[in-house]
DRENTI-598918 format. One line per field, with one value per residue (C-alpha): chain; x, y, z; residue in one letter. Coordinates in Angstrom, 1 decimal. Layout:
<rs>
chaine: A / ...
xx: X / ...
yy: Y / ...
zz: Z / ...
residu: A / ...
</rs>
This chain:
<rs>
chaine: A / A / A / A / A / A / A / A / A / A / A / A / A / A / A / A / A / A / A / A / A / A / A / A / A / A / A / A / A / A / A / A / A / A / A / A / A / A / A / A / A / A / A / A / A / A / A / A / A / A / A / A / A / A / A / A / A / A / A / A / A / A / A / A / A / A / A / A / A / A / A / A / A / A / A / A / A / A / A / A / A / A / A / A / A / A / A / A / A / A / A / A / A / A / A / A / A / A / A / A / A / A / A / A / A / A / A / A / A / A / A / A / A / A / A / A / A / A / A / A / A / A / A / A / A / A / A / A / A / A / A / A / A / A / A / A / A / A / A / A / A / A / A / A / A / A / A / A / A / A / A / A / A / A / A / A / A / A / A / A / A / A / A / A / A / A / A / A / A / A / A / A / A / A / A / A / A / A / A / A / A / A / A / A / A / A / A / A / A / A / A / A / A / A / A / A / A / A / A / A / A / A / A / A / A / A / A / A / A / A / A / A / A / A / A / A / A / A / A / A / A / A / A / A / A / A / A / A / A / A / A / A / A / A / A / A / A / A / A / A / A / A / A / A / A / A / A / A / A / A / A / A / A / A / A / A / A / A / A / A / A / A / A / A / A / A / A / A / A / A / A / A / A / A / A / A / A / A / A / A / A / A / A / A / A / A / A / A / A / A / A / A / A / A / A / A / A / A / A / A / A / A / A / A / A / A / A / A / A / A / A / A / A / A / A / A / A / A / A / A / A / A / A / A / A / A / A / A / A / A / A / A / A / A / A / A / A / A / A / A / A / A / A / A / A / A / A / A / A / A / A / A / A / A / A / A / A / A / A / A / A / A / A / A / A / A / A / A / A / A / A / A
xx: 143.2 / 145.6 / 145.3 / 148.0 / 148.8 / 149.8 / 152.3 / 151.5 / 153.8 / 152.0 / 148.6 / 149.6 / 151.2 / 148.8 / 148.2 / 150.0 / 147.8 / 148.1 / 148.5 / 148.2 / 144.9 / 143.3 / 143.6 / 140.5 / 140.2 / 137.0 / 135.3 / 132.7 / 129.3 / 130.3 / 133.1 / 130.7 / 128.1 / 130.7 / 132.0 / 128.4 / 127.7 / 130.9 / 130.2 / 126.7 / 127.8 / 130.4 / 127.9 / 125.3 / 127.8 / 129.0 / 125.6 / 123.5 / 122.9 / 121.6 / 119.5 / 118.1 / 117.2 / 115.4 / 113.5 / 112.6 / 110.9 / 109.1 / 105.3 / 104.3 / 103.7 / 105.3 / 107.9 / 109.2 / 109.2 / 111.1 / 113.7 / 114.3 / 114.6 / 117.3 / 119.2 / 119.4 / 121.9 / 124.0 / 124.0 / 125.2 / 128.1 / 129.0 / 129.0 / 131.0 / 133.7 / 133.8 / 132.7 / 129.8 / 132.0 / 134.3 / 131.3 / 129.9 / 133.1 / 133.3 / 129.7 / 130.5 / 133.6 / 131.3 / 129.0 / 126.3 / 125.1 / 124.5 / 122.6 / 120.2 / 116.5 / 114.9 / 112.4 / 115.2 / 116.5 / 115.3 / 117.0 / 117.0 / 118.7 / 121.0 / 118.8 / 119.8 / 117.3 / 117.0 / 117.8 / 115.3 / 112.7 / 112.1 / 109.0 / 109.0 / 106.7 / 103.8 / 103.4 / 106.4 / 106.4 / 106.2 / 103.3 / 105.3 / 104.9 / 103.7 / 102.9 / 100.7 / 101.1 / 101.6 / 97.9 / 98.0 / 96.0 / 97.1 / 98.4 / 96.7 / 98.3 / 99.0 / 98.7 / 101.3 / 104.1 / 104.3 / 107.0 / 109.5 / 111.8 / 114.8 / 112.9 / 110.4 / 107.7 / 109.0 / 106.5 / 107.1 / 104.7 / 105.3 / 103.7 / 103.2 / 102.6 / 99.4 / 101.5 / 103.9 / 101.1 / 99.8 / 103.3 / 103.2 / 99.8 / 100.9 / 104.0 / 101.9 / 99.5 / 102.1 / 103.8 / 107.3 / 108.6 / 108.0 / 107.8 / 109.9 / 108.1 / 109.7 / 107.8 / 109.3 / 106.8 / 108.0 / 106.2 / 105.1 / 105.7 / 103.4 / 103.2 / 102.6 / 106.0 / 108.5 / 111.1 / 110.8 / 110.7 / 110.5 / 108.5 / 108.9 / 112.7 / 112.5 / 110.4 / 113.0 / 115.5 / 113.1 / 112.6 / 116.4 / 117.4 / 114.5 / 112.5 / 109.2 / 106.5 / 103.8 / 103.8 / 101.2 / 100.8 / 99.0 / 99.6 / 97.9 / 97.2 / 100.0 / 99.1 / 96.5 / 99.0 / 100.4 / 102.6 / 105.9 / 106.4 / 109.8 / 110.5 / 109.8 / 106.4 / 103.6 / 100.4 / 97.6 / 95.7 / 92.2 / 93.0 / 92.5 / 96.2 / 96.8 / 94.5 / 96.1 / 99.6 / 98.7 / 97.2 / 100.3 / 102.5 / 100.4 / 100.6 / 104.4 / 104.7 / 102.6 / 104.7 / 107.8 / 106.2 / 105.0 / 107.9 / 109.4 / 106.2 / 105.4 / 101.8 / 100.6 / 97.8 / 96.9 / 95.1 / 92.8 / 92.5 / 89.9 / 87.2 / 88.6 / 87.0 / 87.8 / 85.0 / 87.1 / 89.4 / 86.6 / 86.2 / 90.0 / 90.4 / 87.6 / 89.0 / 92.5 / 90.9 / 89.2 / 92.6 / 94.2 / 91.3 / 91.4 / 95.2 / 95.1 / 92.4 / 94.7 / 97.3 / 96.6 / 99.3 / 97.5 / 94.3 / 92.6 / 91.3 / 88.5 / 88.7 / 86.2 / 83.0 / 84.2 / 85.4 / 82.5 / 79.6 / 76.2 / 75.0 / 77.9 / 80.0 / 83.2 / 83.4 / 86.4 / 84.6 / 83.9 / 83.0 / 85.8 / 85.3 / 83.7 / 81.3 / 83.0 / 83.1 / 86.6 / 88.3 / 90.1 / 90.9 / 93.4 / 92.6 / 93.7 / 90.8 / 93.0 / 95.4 / 94.5 / 95.0 / 97.1 / 93.8 / 92.7 / 95.9 / 95.6 / 92.0 / 93.2 / 96.0 / 93.7 / 91.3 / 94.1 / 95.5 / 92.1 / 91.8 / 95.2 / 94.0 / 90.9 / 93.0 / 96.1 / 95.4 / 97.7 / 99.0 / 97.4 / 100.7 / 101.9 / 99.5 / 98.6 / 94.9 / 92.2 / 91.8 / 88.3 / 87.0 / 87.5 / 91.0 / 91.7
yy: 200.1 / 201.1 / 200.7 / 199.9 / 202.9 / 202.3 / 204.4 / 206.0 / 203.4 / 200.5 / 201.9 / 202.0 / 198.5 / 195.6 / 193.0 / 189.7 / 186.6 / 184.5 / 181.3 / 180.1 / 178.5 / 181.9 / 182.6 / 181.9 / 181.7 / 183.0 / 180.9 / 182.6 / 181.1 / 180.7 / 178.3 / 176.3 / 176.2 / 175.1 / 172.3 / 171.1 / 171.0 / 169.1 / 166.5 / 166.0 / 165.7 / 163.0 / 161.2 / 161.2 / 159.9 / 157.2 / 155.9 / 156.9 / 153.2 / 152.3 / 155.4 / 154.7 / 151.2 / 152.3 / 154.9 / 152.4 / 150.2 / 153.0 / 153.8 / 154.7 / 158.5 / 161.9 / 161.5 / 158.2 / 159.7 / 162.8 / 160.8 / 158.5 / 161.4 / 163.0 / 159.8 / 158.0 / 160.5 / 160.4 / 156.6 / 156.7 / 158.9 / 156.7 / 153.6 / 155.3 / 156.4 / 153.0 / 154.5 / 152.1 / 149.1 / 150.8 / 151.8 / 148.3 / 146.7 / 149.1 / 148.2 / 144.5 / 145.0 / 146.6 / 143.5 / 145.1 / 143.6 / 146.4 / 144.0 / 142.7 / 143.0 / 145.9 / 143.5 / 141.4 / 137.9 / 134.5 / 132.8 / 129.1 / 126.9 / 124.1 / 121.1 / 117.8 / 116.7 / 113.3 / 112.9 / 114.5 / 111.9 / 111.5 / 113.3 / 112.2 / 109.1 / 110.4 / 109.8 / 108.5 / 106.0 / 108.8 / 110.5 / 112.9 / 113.5 / 116.4 / 117.3 / 115.7 / 112.1 / 110.9 / 111.4 / 115.0 / 114.3 / 115.2 / 112.2 / 111.1 / 112.6 / 110.2 / 110.8 / 112.7 / 110.4 / 108.8 / 110.6 / 109.1 / 110.6 / 110.0 / 111.5 / 114.0 / 115.7 / 119.1 / 121.9 / 125.6 / 128.6 / 131.6 / 135.0 / 138.3 / 139.1 / 137.0 / 133.9 / 134.6 / 134.0 / 131.1 / 129.6 / 129.5 / 127.8 / 125.3 / 124.4 / 123.7 / 121.6 / 119.3 / 116.5 / 117.7 / 114.1 / 113.5 / 116.9 / 120.0 / 123.3 / 126.5 / 129.7 / 132.0 / 134.8 / 138.3 / 141.5 / 144.0 / 141.6 / 140.3 / 139.8 / 143.3 / 144.7 / 142.0 / 144.8 / 145.0 / 141.2 / 138.5 / 135.6 / 133.4 / 133.7 / 133.1 / 130.0 / 128.7 / 129.0 / 127.2 / 124.3 / 123.9 / 124.3 / 122.7 / 120.8 / 120.9 / 118.3 / 120.9 / 124.7 / 126.9 / 130.3 / 133.3 / 136.8 / 139.7 / 142.2 / 144.5 / 144.1 / 146.8 / 149.1 / 149.6 / 146.9 / 147.6 / 145.8 / 144.2 / 147.3 / 149.7 / 150.8 / 151.4 / 149.2 / 151.0 / 148.9 / 148.0 / 148.1 / 145.2 / 145.1 / 144.9 / 141.9 / 140.1 / 140.8 / 139.7 / 136.5 / 135.7 / 136.5 / 134.2 / 131.4 / 131.9 / 131.7 / 128.5 / 126.9 / 127.4 / 126.0 / 122.8 / 122.3 / 119.5 / 117.8 / 119.9 / 120.2 / 123.8 / 125.0 / 128.5 / 130.1 / 132.9 / 136.3 / 136.5 / 139.1 / 142.1 / 145.0 / 147.6 / 147.3 / 149.4 / 146.3 / 143.8 / 144.3 / 144.0 / 141.0 / 139.1 / 139.8 / 138.5 / 135.5 / 134.7 / 134.8 / 132.5 / 130.0 / 130.0 / 129.6 / 126.8 / 125.0 / 124.8 / 122.7 / 119.2 / 119.8 / 122.8 / 123.5 / 126.7 / 127.3 / 129.7 / 131.6 / 134.3 / 132.4 / 130.5 / 133.7 / 136.0 / 136.8 / 135.3 / 138.6 / 138.4 / 141.1 / 141.1 / 139.8 / 139.1 / 136.4 / 133.0 / 129.5 / 126.9 / 123.3 / 122.5 / 125.3 / 127.4 / 131.2 / 132.5 / 135.8 / 135.0 / 138.3 / 140.9 / 144.5 / 145.8 / 144.0 / 142.2 / 139.8 / 137.0 / 136.3 / 133.2 / 131.3 / 132.5 / 131.5 / 128.0 / 127.7 / 129.0 / 126.5 / 123.5 / 124.8 / 124.8 / 121.5 / 119.8 / 121.2 / 119.7 / 116.3 / 116.5 / 117.3 / 115.2 / 112.7 / 113.5 / 110.7 / 110.9 / 110.7 / 113.9 / 116.1 / 116.6 / 116.6 / 114.4 / 115.2 / 113.9 / 115.8 / 118.7 / 119.3 / 117.5
zz: 152.5 / 149.8 / 146.0 / 143.5 / 141.3 / 137.7 / 136.0 / 132.6 / 130.9 / 132.6 / 131.6 / 127.9 / 127.6 / 126.7 / 129.3 / 128.7 / 128.8 / 131.9 / 129.7 / 126.1 / 127.1 / 127.5 / 123.8 / 121.8 / 118.1 / 116.6 / 113.9 / 111.7 / 111.1 / 107.4 / 108.4 / 110.5 / 107.7 / 105.2 / 107.5 / 108.1 / 104.3 / 103.6 / 106.4 / 105.2 / 101.6 / 102.6 / 104.7 / 101.9 / 99.3 / 101.7 / 102.7 / 99.7 / 98.6 / 102.1 / 102.3 / 98.9 / 99.8 / 102.9 / 101.0 / 98.4 / 101.0 / 102.6 / 102.2 / 98.7 / 98.5 / 97.9 / 100.6 / 99.1 / 95.6 / 96.6 / 98.6 / 95.7 / 93.3 / 95.5 / 96.4 / 93.1 / 91.5 / 94.6 / 94.6 / 91.0 / 92.0 / 94.9 / 92.7 / 90.0 / 92.5 / 94.2 / 97.5 / 97.9 / 98.2 / 100.7 / 102.9 / 102.6 / 103.7 / 106.7 / 107.7 / 107.5 / 109.6 / 112.2 / 112.1 / 109.8 / 106.6 / 104.1 / 101.8 / 104.5 / 103.8 / 105.7 / 107.1 / 108.7 / 107.9 / 108.9 / 111.8 / 110.9 / 113.5 / 112.5 / 111.9 / 110.3 / 107.7 / 106.0 / 102.3 / 100.0 / 98.8 / 95.1 / 93.9 / 90.3 / 90.7 / 92.7 / 96.5 / 98.3 / 101.2 / 103.7 / 102.0 / 99.8 / 96.1 / 94.1 / 90.5 / 87.9 / 86.8 / 83.3 / 82.4 / 83.5 / 86.7 / 90.1 / 92.1 / 95.3 / 98.3 / 101.1 / 104.8 / 106.7 / 107.7 / 111.2 / 113.2 / 115.5 / 118.1 / 115.8 / 112.8 / 114.2 / 112.2 / 111.0 / 111.2 / 110.3 / 111.0 / 108.8 / 108.1 / 109.9 / 113.6 / 113.7 / 112.7 / 115.6 / 118.1 / 116.1 / 116.1 / 119.9 / 119.9 / 117.2 / 119.2 / 122.3 / 120.4 / 118.8 / 120.7 / 121.4 / 121.7 / 118.0 / 116.4 / 115.8 / 115.4 / 114.2 / 114.5 / 111.8 / 111.5 / 111.1 / 112.1 / 109.4 / 106.5 / 103.8 / 100.1 / 98.9 / 99.6 / 98.7 / 98.5 / 102.3 / 103.0 / 100.3 / 101.6 / 98.5 / 98.8 / 102.6 / 101.9 / 99.6 / 102.5 / 104.8 / 102.4 / 101.9 / 105.6 / 107.4 / 104.8 / 106.7 / 106.5 / 107.2 / 106.8 / 108.4 / 106.7 / 108.2 / 106.8 / 105.0 / 107.7 / 106.3 / 102.7 / 102.3 / 100.5 / 97.0 / 95.6 / 94.0 / 90.8 / 89.8 / 87.6 / 90.5 / 89.5 / 92.0 / 91.8 / 93.6 / 96.2 / 95.1 / 91.4 / 89.1 / 88.5 / 92.2 / 92.6 / 89.7 / 91.0 / 94.5 / 93.3 / 91.4 / 94.5 / 96.6 / 94.0 / 93.8 / 97.6 / 97.6 / 94.8 / 96.8 / 99.9 / 98.3 / 95.9 / 97.9 / 98.9 / 102.0 / 103.1 / 103.4 / 105.7 / 104.7 / 107.6 / 106.5 / 108.2 / 111.0 / 111.5 / 113.4 / 115.3 / 112.7 / 110.1 / 107.7 / 107.2 / 106.5 / 102.8 / 102.1 / 104.4 / 102.8 / 99.3 / 100.2 / 101.9 / 98.7 / 96.9 / 99.5 / 99.2 / 95.4 / 95.4 / 98.0 / 96.0 / 93.0 / 94.8 / 96.2 / 98.8 / 100.2 / 102.2 / 103.3 / 106.8 / 107.2 / 110.5 / 109.8 / 110.4 / 113.5 / 115.2 / 114.5 / 116.8 / 116.4 / 114.8 / 112.3 / 114.0 / 116.0 / 119.6 / 121.8 / 123.8 / 122.1 / 123.1 / 122.8 / 121.8 / 125.1 / 124.9 / 127.6 / 126.9 / 126.9 / 126.0 / 122.8 / 121.2 / 122.5 / 123.3 / 119.9 / 118.3 / 115.8 / 117.6 / 120.0 / 123.7 / 124.5 / 124.9 / 121.5 / 119.8 / 121.3 / 120.0 / 116.6 / 116.5 / 117.2 / 114.6 / 112.0 / 113.1 / 112.8 / 109.3 / 108.6 / 109.8 / 107.6 / 104.5 / 105.1 / 107.9 / 110.8 / 113.0 / 116.5 / 118.2 / 116.6 / 118.7 / 122.4 / 122.0 / 120.4 / 116.8 / 116.5 / 119.5 / 121.9 / 123.5 / 126.7
residu: X / X / X / X / X / X / X / X / X / X / X / X / X / X / X / X / X / X / X / X / X / X / X / X / X / X / X / X / X / X / X / X / X / X / X / X / X / X / X / X / X / X / X / X / X / X / X / X / X / X / X / X / X / X / X / X / X / X / X / X / X / X / X / X / X / X / X / X / X / X / X / X / X / X / X / X / X / X / X / X / X / X / X / X / X / X / X / X / X / X / X / X / X / X / X / X / X / X / X / X / X / X / X / X / X / X / X / X / X / X / X / X / X / X / X / X / X / X / X / X / X / X / X / X / X / X / X / X / X / X / X / X / X / X / X / X / X / X / X / X / X / X / X / X / X / X / X / X / X / X / X / X / X / X / X / X / X / X / X / X / X / X / X / X / X / X / X / X / X / X / X / X / X / X / X / X / X / X / X / X / X / X / X / X / X / X / X / X / X / X / X / X / X / X / X / X / X / X / X / X / X / X / X / X / X / X / X / X / X / X / X / X / X / X / X / X / X / X / X / X / X / X / X / X / X / X / X / X / X / X / X / X / X / X / X / X / X / X / X / X / X / X / X / X / X / X / X / X / X / X / X / X / X / X / X / X / X / X / X / X / X / X / X / X / X / X / X / X / X / X / X / X / X / X / X / X / X / X / X / X / X / X / X / X / X / X / X / X / X / X / X / X / X / X / X / X / X / X / X / X / X / X / X / X / X / X / X / X / X / X / X / X / X / X / X / X / X / X / X / X / X / X / X / X / X / X / X / X / X / X / X / X / X / X / X / X / X / X / X / X / X / X / X / X / X / X / X / X / X / X / X / X / X / X / X / X / X / X / X / X / X / X / X / X / X / X / X / X / X / X / X / X
</rs>
C-alpha cells in the first residue's frame, strides 16, 4: 500500500471547502439572548390585552396580582400604539374572538318565538304577567300555558356542571312532542366571578333569543371564592360584604330571568360527601331561597333534605319515588349518576307544578304520583 506524499507547498496552503454548505457561521449566545428578548417583547405587546384579561379572571391571589401589575403597563403601551386593534383583527381573521368571555359563550340555536305578550296589565291569557298591580300588590300568577306541537313549551336549564346533568334529566322528563328543552349549563361558572362568565348577561340573551316559559337554575358549586367587584376590588369569601354582594348578584340574575314573565325554578345545592363544603352550600342555599321568595314568578327547590341519609349525612344510595334503592350520586361525591339526575329532574318538575300548575301533557310522568 502506498500513501500520497504532500509537497511542502501543498502542506502550507489552506484546504478549500468542498462546497459553500460546509461553511458555518457562528452566533454568540448574546445574539441568541437578544433575539429571544425582542421576540418575547413583541409577543407581550401584541397580546398583552388578552393576557391581562386572562390574568384578571384567574384565581384571586399573589400570582394574579403580580401578573396584572406587569401586564397593565404593557397593555397601555399596546393601546397607545394602536397595536391592540391590529392584533385583534388578526385573531378575528383566524376565527378567534379576542373579546369573548374566558368562560365561553352561549350557543343558542335559531328558534322562532311568538310575539312578546304584554306584561303591563297583570297575568296574560297564557299565564304570563309580572310586576305589582296598581295597589302595589303582586298580581296573581296564572298556570303555565298549555303547549301545542306548533307552539311548544320552551324550557331552559342554566347554571354550572350540575345543571348540565339536570338538563339531560329535564329533557327526558318533558314531552318532546309539545316542549323544547335547551340545556345551557356551563362548567366552572357561577355568580362570584362574573368577569369569567356573566350569567345575568347570558340570561338576557336567553330571554331575547329563546324566551323560555320556564327556567331551571342550578349553580353555586364554584362560588366559594372571592368576588371581583365592578371596580376590580377583591371581596373576600365569607365576609359580610361578600354575602351582600352575592345576594345582589342572585337577585339581579333572577330579575333578568323573570323580566318577560318566565317562571324560574331555582334548584338548591345538594348535600355532598365533602363536609368542608356543607356550611358554604347551606349559606348560599339560604340566599337562593330568600331571593326566590321575593318574586312571585320564582320558586325554590330544596334538594338537601331529600338527598341526605337518614342520619343526616351523605349517601350515594337513595330510595326513588317507588321506594326502590338506587345509586344516585357519582363517584366524586358531588355530581349525580344518570339515575340520580332523572330523580332530581322529577323532583324539580313536581315543585314547578306545585308552584305554577304544569299541564299534564307537558311531561312524561304522572305529576301527582311516582314516575311510570
